[in-house]
C-alpha positions in Angstrom: 81.9 130.9 97.1 82.5 128.6 99.9 79.6 126.6 99.1 79.7 127.0 95.5 83.5 125.9 95.8 83.1 122.8 98.1 80.6 121.2 95.9 83.0 121.3 92.8 85.6 119.5 94.2 85.8 115.6 95.0 88.5 113.7 93.8 89.3 116.6 91.2 87.5 119.9 90.3 84.5 119.9 88.8 82.5 122.4 86.9 79.3 122.0 88.6 78.4 119.3 91.3 75.1 118.4 89.4 75.4 119.3 85.7 78.1 118.3 83.4 80.7 117.3 86.6 83.2 117.7 84.4 87.2 119.2 85.1 87.3 121.8 82.5 90.7 123.5 82.5 89.3 127.9 81.8 87.1 126.4 84.6 89.9 125.0 86.8 92.1 128.0 86.7 90.0 129.9 88.6 88.7 127.2 91.3 92.3 125.9 92.1 93.0 129.9 92.7 90.0 130.5 94.7 91.1 127.5 96.6 94.3 129.5 97.4 92.5 132.6 98.8 90.9 130.0 101.5 93.7 127.3 102.5 97.4 126.9 102.5 96.6 123.2 101.1 97.5 122.3 97.1 97.4 118.7 97.1 94.0 119.1 94.6 95.6 121.5 92.7 99.1 119.1 91.7 96.9 116.7 90.8 95.0 118.6 88.9 98.1 119.8 86.9 99.1 116.4 86.4 95.9 115.4 85.1 96.0 117.6 82.5 99.7 117.4 81.8 99.2 113.7 81.2 96.0 114.6 78.5 98.1 116.7 76.5 98.3 115.8 72.6 100.6 115.5 69.9 99.7 118.6 68.5 100.9 120.4 72.0 97.1 121.1 73.2 95.7 119.7 76.7 92.1 118.1 76.9 89.8 121.0 77.6 88.1 118.8 80.2 90.0 115.6 81.5 89.6 112.8 82.7 86.4 111.9 80.8 85.5 108.7 79.6 84.1 109.9 76.4 85.6 111.7 73.2 84.8 115.7 74.3 85.0 118.4 71.9 88.2 120.4 72.2 88.1 123.7 73.1 91.8 124.9 72.5 91.7 128.2 73.9 90.9 126.4 77.3 94.9 125.2 77.0 96.3 128.6 78.0 94.7 128.9 81.1 97.0 125.7 81.9 99.7 128.0 81.4 98.1 130.5 83.9 97.4 127.5 86.3 101.3 126.8 86.8 101.7 130.7 86.8 99.3 131.1 89.8 101.2 128.0 91.7 104.5 130.0 91.3 103.1 132.9 92.7 101.4 131.1 95.7 104.2 128.3 96.6 107.1 128.7 94.8 107.9 125.3 94.1 110.7 125.2 91.5 110.5 121.7 91.1 106.6 121.8 89.9 107.6 124.7 87.4 110.1 123.0 85.5 108.3 119.5 84.9 105.6 121.5 83.1 107.7 124.0 81.1 107.7 121.3 78.2 103.7 121.4 78.8 103.4 125.0 78.2 106.2 125.3 75.4 104.2 122.5 73.4 101.0 124.6 74.1 102.3 127.5 73.0 103.9 126.6 70.1 100.3 125.2 68.6 98.7 128.9 68.9 102.4 130.3 67.3 101.7 127.5 64.9 98.5 129.4 63.9 99.1 133.1 63.5 97.9 133.8 60.3 99.3 136.3 56.9 98.5 139.4 59.8 100.1 138.2 62.1 97.2 137.2 64.4 96.0 133.8 66.6 93.9 132.8 62.5 91.0 130.3 62.6 91.4 126.7 64.6 90.6 123.0 63.5 87.4 122.6 62.4 86.4 119.8 64.7 87.3 122.0 67.2 84.4 124.5 69.1 86.5 127.9 69.6 84.3 128.5 73.2 85.2 131.8 74.6 82.0 132.9 76.7 78.6 132.4 77.1 77.4 136.4 75.5 73.9 135.9 74.2 75.2 137.9 70.9 77.4 135.8 70.2 74.3 132.8 70.3 73.8 130.8 67.1 70.2 129.0 67.7 70.2 125.4 67.1 74.4 125.4 66.5 76.1 125.2 69.8 79.7 125.1 68.1 79.2 128.2 66.2 78.0 130.0 69.4 80.1 132.0 72.3 82.6 133.2 69.9 82.1 136.7 68.1 80.5 136.7 64.9 84.0 138.3 63.7 85.8 134.3 64.0 83.7 133.1 61.9 84.0 136.0 59.4 87.0 137.4 59.2 89.1 133.6 60.6 90.4 135.2 63.7 88.9 136.4 67.3 91.1 139.4 68.8 90.2 138.4 72.1 92.2 134.9 71.2 95.6 136.8 70.0 95.1 138.8 73.3 94.7 135.8 75.7 97.5 133.9 74.0 99.8 137.4 74.6 98.5 137.1 78.3 99.6 133.7 78.5 103.3 134.9 76.4 103.8 136.9 79.6 102.8 134.4 82.3 105.2 131.7 80.6 108.1 134.3 80.5 107.7 134.7 84.4 107.7 131.2 84.9 110.6 130.5 83.2 112.4 133.8 84.7 111.4 132.3 87.8 113.4 129.2 87.0 116.3 130.8 85.6 115.1 130.3 81.3 116.1 133.7 80.9 116.6 133.3 76.9 113.1 131.6 76.5 111.6 134.1 78.5 113.1 136.6 76.1 111.6 134.7 73.4 108.1 134.5 74.9 108.4 138.4 75.5 109.5 139.0 72.1 106.5 136.6 70.8 104.1 138.9 72.3 105.5 142.6 71.2 105.1 141.2 67.9 101.7 140.3 68.9 100.8 143.4 70.4 101.7 145.1 67.1 99.9 143.6 65.0 96.6 143.6 67.5 97.0 147.1 67.5 97.0 148.0 63.8 94.7 145.1 63.0 92.2 145.3 65.9 92.2 148.8 67.3 89.4 151.6 66.2 88.7 154.7 67.2 89.4 154.4 70.7 88.2 150.3 71.2 89.1 147.2 70.4 87.4 145.0 67.4 86.4 141.8 68.2 88.1 140.7 64.8 90.4 142.6 62.4 88.3 145.1 60.5 85.3 143.9 62.0 82.5 146.4 63.4 82.0 144.5 66.3 82.7 144.9 70.0 82.8 143.7 73.3 84.1 143.7 76.9 86.4 140.8 76.4 88.7 142.7 73.8 88.7 145.5 75.8 89.2 144.0 79.3 92.1 141.6 78.0 93.8 144.2 75.5 94.1 146.2 79.1 95.5 142.4 80.6 98.0 142.1 77.8 99.8 145.4 78.0 98.9 146.0 74.1 96.9 149.1 75.4 98.6 151.1 78.5 99.0 153.9 81.1 96.4 156.8 80.8 95.0 155.0 77.6 94.5 151.7 79.2 92.8 153.7 82.1 90.3 155.8 79.9 89.2 152.7 78.0 88.5 150.9 81.5 86.0 154.0 82.1 84.4 153.2 78.7 84.1 149.4 78.9 82.4 150.3 82.2 79.6 152.7 81.0 79.3 151.7 77.2 75.8 149.4 77.5 76.5 148.2 73.2 79.2 146.1 74.5 78.7 142.7 74.9 79.2 141.9 78.1 81.2 139.3 80.2 79.7 136.2 82.0 80.2 135.6 85.7 83.3 133.6 85.1 85.0 136.7 82.6 84.3 139.1 85.3 87.0 137.6 87.1 88.8 139.3 84.0 87.0 142.3 84.2 87.9 143.2 88.0 92.0 142.2 87.2 91.5 145.2 84.2 90.0 147.3 86.8 92.2 146.8 89.7 95.1 146.8 86.7 94.2 150.5 85.4 94.0 151.9 88.9 89.9 151.9 89.5 89.4 149.2 91.6 87.7 151.3 94.7 86.0 153.4 92.1 84.2 150.3 90.0 83.7 147.7 93.0 80.3 147.9 94.3 79.1 147.9 90.3 81.3 144.8 89.2 79.8 143.3 92.3 76.1 143.7 91.6 75.7 140.5 89.5 76.8 138.9 92.7 74.3 140.8 94.6 71.6 139.9 92.4 72.1 136.1 92.9 71.6 136.9 96.6 68.4 138.4 96.1 67.2 135.8 94.0 67.9 133.6 97.3 70.5 131.5 95.4 73.3 129.6 98.1 75.8 128.9 95.4 76.4 130.9 92.2 75.4 130.1 89.2 77.0 129.3 85.8 75.7 132.7 84.2 72.9 135.2 84.4 70.9 134.2 81.0 70.4 130.2 81.9 70.6 128.9 85.1 71.1 125.3 84.3 74.1 125.2 86.7 73.2 127.0 89.8 76.7 126.1 91.8 79.2 126.5 89.2 83.0 126.9 90.8 84.4 129.4 87.9 81.4 132.2 89.5 82.9 132.2 92.7 85.3 135.8 92.3 84.1 136.9 95.5 86.5 135.2 97.5 89.3 136.1 95.6 88.1 140.0 96.0 87.5 139.8 99.9 90.8 138.3 100.2 93.6 139.7 97.9 91.5 143.1 97.1 88.9 144.3 100.0 91.5 143.0 102.5 94.6 143.0 99.9 96.8 139.8 101.2 98.2 138.2 98.2 101.9 137.7 97.8 104.3 140.2 96.8 107.4 137.3 96.1 106.5 134.1 94.7 105.3 131.3 97.6 105.0 134.7 99.7 108.2 135.8 100.5 106.9 138.7 100.8 103.6 139.4 101.7 101.5 142.4 100.4 98.9 143.8 102.1 96.9 146.7 100.4 93.5 146.7 101.4 90.9 148.9 99.7 90.4 150.9 103.0 87.2 152.9 101.6 85.8 150.1 100.8 85.6 149.2 104.8 84.3 150.9 107.6 86.1 148.1 109.7 86.5 144.2 109.6 88.4 141.3 110.6 89.9 138.3 109.2 92.2 135.7 109.2 94.3 134.7 106.3 96.0 131.5 105.2 99.2 131.0 103.5 102.1 128.6 102.9 104.4 130.6 105.7 101.7 130.9 108.0 98.7 132.7 109.1 98.2 136.2 108.7 95.6 138.3 110.9 93.9 141.6 109.5 92.2 144.0 111.5 90.8 147.1 109.6 89.7 149.9 112.2 87.4 152.5 112.2 89.8 155.6 112.0 91.2 154.8 109.3 94.3 152.3 110.8 95.8 148.5 110.3 96.4 145.8 112.8 98.3 143.2 111.3 99.6 139.7 113.0 101.3 136.9 111.5 101.5 133.2 113.1 105.4 133.3 111.8 108.1 135.8 111.5 107.2 137.6 107.7 108.4 140.4 106.0 105.3 142.3 104.6 105.0 144.7 102.2 102.1 147.2 103.4 100.1 149.5 100.7 98.3 152.6 102.3 96.8 155.5 100.5 99.3 154.2 97.3 102.7 154.6 99.8 104.0 151.3 100.3 106.6 150.1 102.9 108.5 147.1 104.0 108.0 145.7 107.7 109.6 142.9 109.6 106.5 141.2 111.4 107.5 139.0 114.3 105.5 135.8 115.2 102.7 136.8 117.5 102.7 140.5 117.9 100.5 142.1 117.0 101.6 145.5 115.1 99.2 148.2 114.5 99.8 150.9 111.4 98.6 154.4 110.2 99.0 156.8 107.6 102.0 158.0 109.3 102.5 154.1 108.8 103.8 152.4 112.5 102.9 152.6 116.1 103.9 149.7 118.4 
């Protein structure tokens, strides 16, 4: 993952160092987030946010790829990943001025999608000269017609793909959080209300026999619709957990490619099935290693790019899930450590945050040793039980299932 990310960033993030060398919005969102797991240096992330902000057109969308020396085909959904970029930066760095700077950009993007709600209340068809790309999925391929590929057939036949509405809901949720962060609570409530109305439409028109359809009344199914139904909280609780289990087991569903498997990981995490599912979910990356790749490929069916930044999910999983280090509060004002102890016999790692470094040592007896380079507040989760502790700079603290032993 580190080698892949190093090769996919120069003066901009790039999807790949050889084939296209373009800074795409969906790719960059993931590459920025993966960078945050490896370094507290956010300068390239800031530059990327500013570049996409500068590319925004009068319709509210940012360019799907930017900067670009040629007229590229627009991919509307990629603009929603800009909202995720701002949301991620807020969580990791808590820079109020940066969030405020890009609120108008977010407003324009969300307004574009709101204007495309159809008579069912779902996100409908985009402009005819755009590419409604979702993912590299073999079942969604139309030979010789690239701009009709990479989205479910339901988009062409019904004029709406469930995924687009679900992704829009996720963006509305993230936008509501960033608005609340800077005190714009009325706007946050507006976005929350929009998300609620859209959930109702999705559940009414696109949910049947326990699965989410790829489009209204379309008997087509994919992992993508199930994953984003969970992430958008269109389905919650025990029902969401049951849906996730079915999604992992049902081989008839169109499968997420490497980039979209990041979101599959997030859905599995959200419903509490991460530990049980990890070995199965990480298998595609094990296969790439077995094939003697030293960087991660773009997608499984076509290795046109065998170094693609959006596929570097393992670095995120190792840091935020296996070792379990993530921000409990924006800017790491409180650090959450929720190591997946069942996945580790023993392991040791140093993790970088904007407030200082954290050393985590998972011991064979199921304990956890933690040391920080600054005075920090830590939320520790062991066996599903959470407790908050104040760590002093340079002092190692040993935690067990009884929590503290110093």
